C-alpha positions in Angstrom: 98.1 54.3 140.4 98.5 53.5 136.7 98.7 49.9 135.7 99.9 48.6 132.3 98.2 45.4 131.2 98.4 43.1 128.2 95.6 40.8 127.0 95.7 38.0 124.5 92.3 36.5 123.6 92.3 33.5 121.2 89.1 32.0 119.8 89.3 28.8 117.7 86.6 27.0 115.8 87.1 23.5 114.3 84.4 22.3 111.9 83.5 18.7 111.0 83.0 19.6 107.4 84.2 22.6 105.4 82.6 26.0 105.8 82.0 27.5 102.4 80.9 31.0 103.4 81.1 32.9 106.7 80.2 36.3 107.9 81.4 37.3 111.4 81.1 40.3 113.8 83.7 40.8 116.6 83.7 43.1 119.6 87.3 42.5 120.8 88.9 46.0 120.8 88.8 47.6 124.3 87.2 51.0 124.9 89.2 54.1 125.4 88.7 57.1 127.7 90.8 59.1 130.2 90.9 56.1 132.6 91.6 53.4 130.0 94.1 54.2 127.3 94.6 51.7 124.5 98.3 51.7 123.5 98.1 48.8 121.0 95.5 46.5 119.5 96.1 43.8 116.8 93.5 41.5 115.4 94.8 38.4 113.5 92.3 36.2 111.6 93.1 32.9 109.9 92.2 32.1 107.2 92.7 35.7 106.0 89.3 37.3 105.4 88.3 38.3 101.9 86.4 41.3 103.3 87.3 43.2 106.5 85.7 46.4 107.8 86.2 48.2 111.1 83.7 50.6 112.6 82.0 52.0 115.7 78.5 50.7 116.6 75.6 52.7 117.9 76.8 52.4 121.5 80.3 53.6 120.9 82.0 50.2 120.8 84.7 49.3 118.3 83.5 46.5 116.0 85.0 44.4 113.2 83.0 42.8 110.4 84.8 40.2 108.3 83.8 37.5 105.7 85.4 34.4 104.3 84.4 33.0 101.0 87.1 30.2 100.7 86.3 26.8 102.2 87.8 26.3 105.6 87.6 23.7 108.4 89.2 25.9 111.1 88.9 29.6 112.1 91.3 31.3 114.5 90.8 34.8 115.8 93.6 36.3 117.9 93.1 39.7 119.6 96.1 41.3 121.4 95.8 44.5 123.4 98.0 46.7 125.6 96.4 49.2 127.9 97.2 51.8 130.5 94.5 51.8 133.3 93.9 54.3 136.1 91.3 53.8 138.9 88.0 55.4 137.9 86.2 55.5 141.3 88.9 56.1 143.9 86.9 59.1 145.2 83.5 57.6 145.0 80.9 59.1 147.5 77.8 57.0 147.2 75.7 59.2 149.5 76.0 62.1 147.0 74.1 60.4 144.2 70.5 61.3 143.5 67.7 59.3 145.1 66.8 56.3 143.0 63.1 57.1 142.9 63.7 60.7 141.8 65.9 59.6 139.0 63.4 57.0 137.9 60.7 59.6 137.8 62.9 61.9 135.8 63.2 59.2 133.1 59.5 58.4 132.7 58.0 59.4 129.4 56.3 62.8 129.3 55.0 64.2 126.1 57.4 66.9 124.7 59.6 66.4 127.8 63.4 66.3 127.6 65.0 63.2 126.3 67.7 61.3 128.3 69.7 58.9 126.2 70.4 56.7 129.2 66.7 55.7 129.2 67.4 53.1 126.5 69.2 51.1 129.2 66.2 51.2 131.6 64.1 49.1 129.2 63.8 45.4 128.8 66.1 43.5 126.4 66.3 40.0 125.0 68.4 38.5 127.8 66.8 40.7 130.5 63.0 40.4 130.4 60.6 41.9 132.9 60.1 39.3 135.7 58.1 39.8 138.9 60.7 38.2 141.1 63.3 40.8 140.0 61.1 43.6 141.4 60.5 41.7 144.6 64.2 41.0 145.2 65.1 44.7 144.9 62.6 46.0 147.4 64.8 45.9 150.5 67.6 47.8 148.8 65.6 50.4 147.0 63.7 52.0 149.8 62.1 55.5 149.2 64.6 58.3 148.9 67.7 56.2 149.2 70.8 57.4 147.2 71.0 55.4 144.0 74.7 54.5 144.3 74.3 53.3 147.9 71.2 51.1 146.9 73.0 49.7 143.9 76.1 48.8 145.9 74.0 47.0 148.5 72.2 45.1 145.7 75.6 44.1 144.3 76.6 42.8 147.7 73.3 40.8 148.1 73.7 39.1 144.7 77.2 38.1 145.6 76.0 36.7 148.9 72.8 35.0 147.7 74.1 33.4 144.5 77.0 31.0 144.0 79.6 31.4 141.2 80.0 28.0 139.6 81.9 27.7 136.3 80.0 26.0 133.5 76.8 25.9 135.5 74.9 27.8 132.8 75.3 28.9 129.2 74.3 32.0 127.5 70.8 30.7 126.7 70.0 29.8 130.3 67.1 32.0 131.2 67.2 34.3 134.3 64.4 32.3 135.8 66.6 29.2 135.9 69.5 31.2 137.5 67.0 32.5 140.1 65.8 29.0 140.9 69.2 27.4 141.2 70.9 30.4 142.9 74.1 29.7 140.9 75.6 30.9 137.7 78.5 32.8 136.1 79.4 36.4 135.6 77.1 37.1 132.7 74.1 35.7 134.8 74.9 38.0 137.7 75.3 41.0 135.4 71.9 40.2 133.8 70.3 39.6 137.1 71.5 43.0 138.6 70.4 44.8 135.4 67.0 43.2 135.6 66.4 44.1 139.3 67.2 47.8 138.6 65.4 48.1 135.3 62.2 46.8 137.0 62.5 50.1 138.9 63.0 52.2 135.8 66.8 52.7 136.3 69.4 52.5 133.5 71.9 49.8 133.7 74.5 48.8 131.0 76.0 45.4 130.5 79.8 45.5 130.3 82.0 42.9 128.6 85.7 42.8 129.3 88.6 41.2 131.2 90.1 41.3 134.7 93.3 40.2 136.4 93.4 37.1 138.5 94.2 39.3 141.5 93.5 43.0 141.7 96.6 45.2 141.3 96.7 46.0 145.0 96.6 42.3 145.9 93.8 40.4 147.6 91.9 37.2 147.0 91.6 35.6 143.6 88.9 37.2 141.5 86.0 35.0 140.2 85.7 35.0 136.4 89.4 35.9 135.9 91.4 34.7 132.9 88.4 34.6 130.6 85.9 37.1 129.2 84.2 38.8 132.2 81.0 40.7 132.6 79.7 43.3 135.0 77.4 46.3 135.0 77.3 50.1 134.8 74.6 51.9 136.8 73.7 55.5 135.7 74.4 57.8 138.7 74.6 61.3 137.2 76.0 63.9 139.6 77.5 61.5 142.0 80.9 62.6 143.5 83.7 60.4 142.2 81.8 59.1 139.1 83.0 60.3 135.6 81.0 63.1 133.9 79.1 60.5 131.8 77.5 59.3 135.1 78.2 55.6 134.7 79.3 53.7 137.8 80.8 50.2 137.3 79.8 47.5 139.7 81.0 43.8 139.7 78.4 41.6 141.5 80.5 38.4 140.7 83.3 39.7 142.9 81.4 42.2 145.1 83.6 45.2 144.2 83.6 48.6 142.6 86.1 47.9 139.7 89.5 49.7 140.0 92.4 49.3 137.6 92.1 45.5 137.2 89.0 45.6 135.0 89.4 46.2 131.3 86.2 47.4 129.5 85.8 46.1 126.0 82.2 46.9 125.1 78.9 48.1 126.6 75.3 47.3 125.7 71.9 46.3 126.9 72.9 42.7 127.5 75.3 40.0 126.2 73.6 40.0 122.8 74.9 43.5 122.0 78.5 42.8 122.9 79.2 39.2 122.0 82.9 38.9 121.5 82.5 36.9 118.3 79.5 35.7 116.4 78.4 35.1 112.9 76.5 33.0 110.3 78.1 30.2 108.3 77.2 27.9 105.4 78.3 24.3 106.1 80.6 23.2 108.9 78.4 20.6 110.6 79.3 20.0 114.2 82.0 22.2 115.6 84.4 22.4 118.5 85.0 25.8 120.2 88.0 26.7 122.3 88.7 30.1 123.9 91.9 31.1 125.7 92.5 34.4 127.5 95.8 35.5 129.1 95.9 38.8 131.1 99.2 40.1 132.5 100.7 43.1 134.2 103.7 44.5 132.4 106.3 47.0 133.6 106.6 50.4 132.0 109.1 50.7 129.0 112.6 49.8 130.2 111.2 47.6 133.1 110.6 43.9 133.4 107.4 42.1 132.7 105.6 40.5 135.6 104.8 37.6 133.5 101.4 35.9 132.8 98.9 36.0 135.6 97.4 32.8 134.5 96.0 31.1 131.3 92.8 29.3 130.8 91.8 27.2 127.8 88.2 25.9 127.9 
């Protein structure tokens, strides 16, 4: 079933003193493929940048670089998207995936051996370091010879059961060790945690930034992390029935689901640092206040009626 979605993502900075120079990088334009078609994207920046450049980063994400040289005490960045989504994993057969240990062995370095580009996502990264407790936690799911997709889905379920989603309980600088100790966090923490558990076994996992509806298109309970930027993971399961040809299987540990047509993918990377929605360096500004608002809604096809906003959150 196709779903038409619109997203509005507003970021606003208010500075105590004027900013005289600013350079920013944005990852706000959603990805495109046969299951996620971008019909419209508009990025509005105020004050208007003196320099503005769009491009594609090394991981295939759309990015925008912009600079402001005029003094300003407020920055507003408004991204508006319209997309058509189709379920990506409706025919998923986890038992058909390769065994996790065979895949990990295939990715180990061998002199003059074949190179697999996915191996980049099996290595440590700034937000996902090597930690002994991550290896121990995965042991019961990753038993010898088990199909990778089945093991990963069970790990997702365990993280959802063992950790509590609690808004504002952490920030992006909270280390994984603190999340582990408190057994609580938000979507980015659970995505980093799942990536770390699997990377400790030499398995490629990508961090995904995006959005999701308050409720899945087919109804059900309210989704955790809705109405704001969301995060989940992609596990590399090449050759698995029901997974696209690139081999990447999306899993959302925050909500314990295989994403369908309610998840909008914006960017993929090793961790949050690769796909931060908006970041930059500034001269001046002093203390600042940040507000972010995201609205995601289903809309009817052309000629139909909009279903209206799902919900709006300003934080």
